[in-house]
Backbone bond lengths (Angstrom), bond angles and torsions (degrees), N, CA, C in turn:
res aa  C-N    CA-C-N  psi(-1)  N-CA   C-N-CA  omega(-1)  CA-C   N-CA-C  phi
1 M - - - 1.464 - - 1.528 109.11 -
2 K 1.336 114.99 -45.13 1.508 118.89 -177.02 1.529 109.29 -62.41
3 R 1.333 117.14 -40.95 1.471 120.07 177.24 1.514 111.98 -61.71
4 L 1.294 116.61 -41.94 1.485 120.39 178.83 1.515 109.66 -62.11
5 V 1.317 118.51 -43.73 1.467 122.54 179.07 1.530 110.39 -61.15
6 L 1.317 115.88 -43.75 1.488 121.42 176.69 1.520 112.46 -63.37
7 A 1.318 114.84 -44.46 1.489 120.16 177.29 1.460 110.33 -57.89
8 L 1.390 117.59 -47.64 1.414 124.24 -178.07 1.561 108.99 -62.54
9 A 1.299 117.77 -40.43 1.420 122.05 177.99 1.572 113.01 -61.03
10 F 1.308 114.30 -45.16 1.453 119.94 178.81 1.529 109.20 -62.81
11 V 1.334 116.63 -44.36 1.466 120.88 -177.88 1.546 108.29 -63.63
12 T 1.300 114.90 -46.26 1.515 119.77 -179.57 1.507 110.25 -63.57
13 L 1.297 119.32 -42.05 1.444 121.94 179.62 1.521 109.30 -63.60
14 G 1.323 117.31 -44.48 1.451 121.18 -179.57 1.543 110.44 -63.43
15 F 1.337 116.60 -39.02 1.449 120.65 178.59 1.532 111.82 -66.99
16 A 1.344 114.99 -39.27 1.527 120.68 176.33 1.494 109.17 -59.64
17 A 1.352 115.99 -45.73 1.456 116.58 -178.16 1.527 110.63 -63.25
18 T 1.347 115.93 -39.10 1.438 117.67 178.95 1.547 112.82 -66.34
19 V 1.298 115.41 -40.62 1.486 119.41 176.32 1.516 109.00 -61.47
20 G 1.359 118.19 -45.94 1.410 121.39 179.40 1.539 114.47 -57.26
21 E 1.391 111.62 -43.41 1.482 117.59 178.88 1.493 110.88 -65.95
22 Y 1.344 116.37 -37.56 1.458 119.44 179.05 1.550 108.04 -64.95
23 E 1.316 116.71 -43.45 1.476 120.59 -178.37 1.525 110.27 -64.80
24 D 1.318 118.25 -38.28 1.466 120.38 174.26 1.513 111.79 -59.17
25 A 1.375 116.08 -48.10 1.426 120.24 178.99 1.517 112.96 -60.18
26 R 1.397 114.59 -43.02 1.441 120.95 178.41 1.525 110.26 -61.67
27 Q 1.323 117.65 -46.56 1.475 121.59 -178.27 1.544 111.03 -68.11
28 C 1.341 116.53 -31.24 1.448 119.95 177.14 1.498 110.26 -62.19
29 G 1.328 117.92 -38.41 1.491 123.70 -174.24 1.501 108.62 -85.67
30 A 1.334 119.68 -17.28 1.503 122.75 -173.03 1.562 107.38 -68.23
31 N 1.323 113.29 153.46 1.445 121.07 174.92 1.530 108.75 -76.43
32 N 1.331 116.04 94.86 1.420 123.65 -172.76 1.525 108.32 -115.01
33 D 1.285 119.39 128.27 1.470 122.56 179.11 1.524 111.95 -81.02
34 D 1.293 119.54 -10.87 1.423 121.99 178.70 1.467 112.67 -95.99
35 P 1.336 120.06 98.94 1.483 119.78 -173.53 1.506 113.68 -63.88
36 E 1.343 116.78 -33.44 1.493 118.15 176.89 1.490 112.72 -63.21
37 L 1.307 117.89 -39.92 1.471 120.68 176.10 1.469 112.62 -66.13
38 K 1.358 116.57 -40.80 1.440 121.38 -179.68 1.548 109.63 -64.66
39 I 1.375 117.60 -40.30 1.414 121.15 177.35 1.592 112.42 -62.28
40 Q 1.267 114.66 -38.06 1.526 120.32 175.47 1.545 111.10 -63.83
41 F 1.268 117.47 -47.17 1.473 122.51 177.98 1.460 110.46 -61.55
42 C 1.343 118.49 -49.20 1.448 121.65 -173.26 1.580 106.70 -69.51
43 S 1.282 117.99 -37.24 1.476 119.01 -179.18 1.511 110.60 -65.03
44 R 1.322 118.52 -44.13 1.481 120.16 177.21 1.537 110.09 -64.23
45 A 1.285 118.98 -41.60 1.478 120.13 179.31 1.509 108.76 -63.11
46 I 1.289 119.13 -47.12 1.563 122.97 179.85 1.544 107.99 -58.97
47 D 1.318 114.15 -48.89 1.511 118.52 -175.55 1.453 116.68 -70.43
48 S 1.396 117.48 -13.10 1.404 121.19 179.43 1.466 115.06 -65.49
49 G 1.348 116.16 -27.75 1.438 120.51 -175.49 1.540 114.72 75.43
50 E 1.307 116.92 6.23 1.471 122.97 -174.63 1.433 113.65 -100.28
51 L 1.399 121.79 -3.55 1.413 123.40 -176.32 1.544 111.30 -85.41
52 S 1.324 113.68 143.42 1.446 115.24 171.34 1.541 111.22 -72.82
53 A 1.317 119.28 170.19 1.482 119.55 -177.26 1.501 111.21 -58.85
54 D 1.383 118.44 -40.25 1.433 122.00 178.06 1.528 110.46 -62.75
55 E 1.344 116.89 -45.86 1.474 119.85 -178.51 1.513 110.41 -66.18
56 L 1.313 116.67 -36.97 1.479 123.03 178.23 1.555 107.69 -62.44
57 A 1.255 118.02 -47.60 1.462 121.07 -178.28 1.518 109.56 -59.98
58 I 1.315 118.69 -44.41 1.444 122.74 178.08 1.526 111.52 -64.74
59 A 1.304 118.77 -39.51 1.496 120.33 176.76 1.539 109.24 -63.56
60 Y 1.314 118.81 -43.92 1.498 119.11 176.25 1.528 110.20 -58.76
61 R 1.325 118.35 -44.05 1.421 119.35 179.17 1.538 111.15 -62.35
62 D 1.356 117.12 -46.56 1.424 116.22 -179.58 1.524 115.47 -67.82
63 R 1.287 118.27 -30.27 1.464 120.34 173.68 1.485 108.85 -70.69
64 G 1.331 119.73 -36.05 1.470 122.84 175.51 1.524 109.46 -62.16
65 L 1.328 118.13 -39.20 1.468 120.61 177.92 1.499 111.69 -63.32
66 A 1.352 116.51 -41.27 1.417 120.53 176.26 1.514 112.70 -59.98
67 F 1.333 116.49 -44.76 1.419 119.46 178.48 1.566 110.70 -64.82
68 W 1.303 115.53 -34.66 1.452 121.44 177.45 1.589 110.45 -58.56
69 K 1.324 114.84 -42.63 1.437 119.83 178.87 1.528 110.28 -61.76
70 K 1.319 116.02 -31.97 1.486 121.79 177.79 1.503 112.82 -84.82
71 R 1.285 116.67 -1.16 1.511 124.60 -179.47 1.525 110.59 59.40
72 Q 1.347 115.61 34.65 1.455 124.34 174.24 1.488 109.91 -96.24
73 Y 1.299 117.82 70.35 1.466 124.14 -170.43 1.519 112.86 -65.14
74 G 1.284 120.02 -28.94 1.429 120.54 175.98 1.521 110.41 -63.26
75 R 1.364 114.55 -42.61 1.477 119.45 178.35 1.538 110.96 -67.70
76 V 1.316 115.63 -34.12 1.477 119.57 176.53 1.526 109.02 -62.28
77 I 1.323 118.42 -42.16 1.443 121.48 -178.24 1.553 109.43 -64.15
78 T 1.348 116.59 -39.33 1.488 119.27 179.12 1.522 110.05 -64.52
79 E 1.298 116.18 -42.97 1.496 116.97 -179.11 1.522 113.36 -65.84
80 I 1.350 115.55 -37.87 1.449 119.09 -178.86 1.532 109.48 -77.20
81 D 1.294 119.75 -27.85 1.478 121.28 167.45 1.544 110.04 -55.91
82 N 1.285 117.36 -48.70 1.468 121.48 179.27 1.564 110.07 -60.25
83 L 1.270 114.73 -45.40 1.528 119.95 177.11 1.511 111.59 -57.73
84 I 1.309 113.88 -46.41 1.527 119.00 -176.67 1.500 110.64 -66.25
85 R 1.385 117.61 -34.87 1.492 119.53 175.18 1.533 111.29 -59.04
86 L 1.332 116.74 -34.76 1.422 120.68 -179.37 1.512 112.56 -84.87
87 R 1.348 119.07 -33.76 1.404 123.97 -177.09 1.519 109.78 -135.81
88 P 1.339 114.53 77.83 1.528 120.10 -178.03 1.475 113.93 -65.76
89 D 1.348 118.28 -10.89 1.458 119.03 -176.90 1.565 110.69 -105.56
90 N 1.320 117.00 13.70 1.463 120.34 -177.16 1.538 109.59 -86.56
91 A 1.303 117.65 99.73 1.468 121.50 -177.75 1.531 113.14 -60.86
92 S 1.324 119.33 -32.59 1.446 121.78 -177.75 1.540 109.33 -69.03
93 A 1.313 117.06 -30.11 1.481 120.51 178.60 1.508 110.95 -65.91
94 Y 1.321 115.23 -42.63 1.488 118.88 177.34 1.551 111.10 -67.20
95 L 1.322 118.54 -35.46 1.385 123.13 178.51 1.585 107.98 -62.50
96 F 1.300 116.43 -48.91 1.408 123.71 -177.24 1.545 111.66 -62.12
97 R 1.403 116.56 -46.36 1.411 122.59 174.41 1.521 111.81 -62.10
98 G 1.337 118.39 -41.65 1.447 121.11 178.11 1.497 111.81 -61.37
99 D 1.316 118.81 -37.28 1.420 120.77 174.40 1.530 113.75 -64.46
100 A 1.294 114.89 -38.14 1.476 119.26 177.58 1.559 109.71 -68.82
101 Y 1.302 117.14 -39.59 1.493 118.54 172.60 1.500 110.32 -60.42
102 Y 1.361 118.63 -43.37 1.437 119.46 179.70 1.524 111.17 -58.40
103 N 1.352 116.45 -41.77 1.483 121.43 -178.00 1.473 113.08 -70.57
104 T 1.309 117.92 -13.70 1.487 121.67 176.96 1.505 109.94 -110.20
105 A 1.321 116.77 18.08 1.522 123.28 175.90 1.547 109.95 60.22
106 Q 1.276 119.15 28.18 1.493 120.50 173.67 1.506 109.04 -98.31
107 Y 1.330 116.69 68.71 1.442 124.62 -167.12 1.494 111.57 -63.25
108 D 1.335 119.64 -43.14 1.470 120.77 -178.82 1.549 108.76 -62.32
109 R 1.280 120.38 -41.27 1.472 121.94 179.01 1.521 110.10 -67.75
110 A 1.328 117.50 -33.98 1.465 121.11 178.61 1.551 108.11 -66.57
111 I 1.281 117.37 -41.71 1.450 120.72 178.02 1.553 108.77 -64.38
112 N 1.320 118.54 -44.56 1.475 118.62 179.55 1.508 112.08 -56.91
113 D 1.354 114.93 -45.39 1.471 117.50 -178.40 1.568 110.79 -67.87
114 L 1.307 116.83 -40.31 1.457 119.72 176.79 1.475 113.34 -65.93
115 D 1.322 118.69 -33.93 1.452 121.87 173.15 1.567 110.53 -63.75
116 T 1.368 115.71 -35.42 1.435 120.86 178.88 1.591 110.73 -67.16
117 V 1.345 112.44 -41.16 1.486 116.20 178.27 1.509 109.55 -62.10
118 I 1.265 118.59 -43.70 1.462 122.36 -176.25 1.543 111.49 -71.31
119 R 1.334 115.71 -28.91 1.465 119.69 175.42 1.532 106.84 -70.94
120 L 1.318 120.29 -42.61 1.449 123.88 -177.98 1.533 110.78 -74.41
121 D 1.358 118.76 -30.73 1.476 122.18 -177.84 1.537 106.75 -145.78
122 P 1.355 116.41 87.85 1.475 119.53 -174.57 1.560 112.64 -59.84
123 D 1.325 118.37 -22.92 1.396 119.30 -177.66 1.552 115.43 -98.79
124 F 1.290 115.43 21.05 1.465 123.33 -178.38 1.527 108.33 -82.50
125 A 1.353 114.53 89.12 1.460 121.36 -174.41 1.491 112.38 -57.79
126 G 1.280 118.80 -39.96 1.473 122.88 -179.01 1.557 111.74 -60.77
127 A 1.293 114.06 -35.97 1.484 116.63 -179.86 1.522 109.26 -72.34
128 L 1.357 118.96 -37.33 1.435 121.31 173.38 1.526 113.42 -60.71
129 V 1.323 117.40 -45.94 1.404 122.69 177.38 1.528 110.35 -60.93
130 N 1.245 118.23 -46.66 1.469 121.84 -179.39 1.532 109.95 -62.77
131 R 1.332 115.70 -45.25 1.466 117.62 179.94 1.567 110.96 -63.11
132 G 1.353 115.11 -33.99 1.393 119.92 177.72 1.547 111.22 -65.94
133 M 1.353 114.38 -36.31 1.430 117.23 176.89 1.510 113.34 -65.90
134 V 1.334 115.53 -37.22 1.447 120.94 179.79 1.527 107.66 -66.81
135 H 1.320 116.39 -47.36 1.494 120.48 178.91 1.499 109.44 -56.34
136 Q 1.379 117.34 -41.98 1.420 122.30 -176.22 1.553 106.61 -66.53
137 K 1.299 118.69 -42.97 1.458 123.14 179.35 1.501 111.55 -57.96
138 Q 1.351 115.89 -34.47 1.429 122.53 -179.64 1.541 114.08 -87.97
139 G 1.324 116.26 4.58 1.457 121.73 -179.28 1.521 115.87 77.90
140 R 1.283 116.74 12.46 1.496 120.20 179.93 1.542 108.20 -94.74
141 M 1.303 115.40 74.21 1.486 120.96 -175.55 1.489 113.30 -62.16
142 K 1.317 118.89 -41.97 1.442 120.44 176.88 1.501 115.88 -54.73
143 S 1.289 115.43 -46.99 1.457 121.88 177.73 1.556 110.71 -66.79
144 A 1.336 114.33 -41.27 1.497 118.42 175.77 1.510 112.13 -55.60
145 L 1.344 114.93 -50.61 1.448 120.69 -178.48 1.486 112.38 -62.18
146 Q 1.347 118.27 -38.16 1.417 118.94 175.20 1.500 115.93 -62.39
147 D 1.359 116.80 -38.69 1.428 121.94 175.90 1.543 112.11 -67.01
148 Y 1.322 115.96 -42.90 1.425 122.83 178.93 1.529 112.71 -61.75
149 R 1.353 114.99 -43.53 1.451 121.25 -179.20 1.557 109.96 -66.33
150 R 1.326 112.98 -42.36 1.496 118.52 178.59 1.542 111.68 -62.11
151 A 1.368 114.27 -41.51 1.483 118.92 176.78 1.533 111.16 -62.34
152 Y 1.335 112.45 -41.34 1.499 118.46 -179.74 1.478 111.42 -60.70
153 G 1.343 116.26 -40.16 1.451 121.73 -178.80 1.542 114.43 -66.72
154 L 1.357 115.90 -19.08 1.481 120.05 179.39 1.464 112.90 -79.16
155 G 1.313 121.21 -10.90 1.435 122.05 176.34 1.444 115.71 102.75
156 P 1.336 116.89 -157.38 1.480 122.74 -167.96 1.504 117.87 -76.12
157 R 1.351 116.99 4.25 1.509 117.90 179.98 1.546 112.37 -59.38
158 Q 1.274 117.89 -28.37 1.492 123.62 179.41 1.517 111.97 -121.87
159 T 1.305 117.94 38.67 1.463 121.86 -169.47 1.487 109.58 -57.57
160 W 1.349 122.98 -46.40 1.447 122.80 -179.14 1.537 114.40 -54.82
161 M 1.312 114.12 -43.83 1.473 119.89 -179.31 1.518 110.14 -68.58
162 I 1.288 118.76 -41.71 1.436 125.78 -176.37 1.573 105.37 -63.50
163 K 1.324 120.08 -43.78 1.477 122.00 178.65 1.557 110.37 -62.09
164 T 1.308 114.83 -40.67 1.474 118.33 178.90 1.511 112.21 -64.61
165 L 1.312 116.62 -42.63 1.483 122.68 175.64 1.483 111.54 -61.57
166 E 1.328 118.91 -43.60 1.446 121.92 175.94 1.486 112.92 -63.48
167 K 1.294 116.25 -42.76 1.487 120.44 179.14 1.543 110.70 -57.67
168 H 1.292 116.21 -39.73 1.448 120.63 -178.84 1.503 115.72 -88.14
169 G 1.366 114.02 8.82 1.464 119.14 172.59 1.556 110.60 76.36
170 M 1.323 119.90 23.54 1.417 123.75 -178.49 1.496 112.15 -85.43
171 L 1.341 117.84 -18.54 1.449 120.70 -179.32 1.545 109.20 -129.95
172 P 1.314 115.19 159.46 1.476 118.96 178.80 1.539 111.14 -65.13
C-alpha cells in the first residue's frame, strides 16, 4: 500500500509539473498587457525543455514581443536570434529583428535583415517600406524612393504608409 501511495504521488507530481508547464506556455502565448508577466511565463515555458521546436520558436517570439513593449531592443534581438536559429526561413522574424536594429541605430544590420525578408518574400510591402525608412534615415533618398515606389506598386497591404508618403510628397 505504501508503494502504491508513493507511486501515485510521483505520478501526480509529474502530472502537476506538466500541467504547470502547459499553463506557462499557454500564458506565454496569451494576449497579456503586462510584459513582465509575459516574460516570466515565456521564460518558464522555454526553460521547461518540454516545448516542441515550433512551440519554442513561438515562445521566443512572444518573449521578444514582451521585451519590445519594454523598449528593451537588445533583448528583442537576442530572442529573435533564438527564433531564427529554429526557423531560418521565417520572414517575419527578420522583419521584427530588423525593426529592433533600426531602433538601436544599427542601420546596416537592419538593412541586412530587411534584405533577407525581401529575398524570402519579394512582395512583403512592409519590409520594403521599412527598408525605405532605413535608407531615408541614412540619407540614401534614391534607394528609399525605389523601395517606397515598389511597395506602392504592391497595392493596399501598406495603405496607411503609402498615404503618409504621398502626403509628404515622397511618391508621385
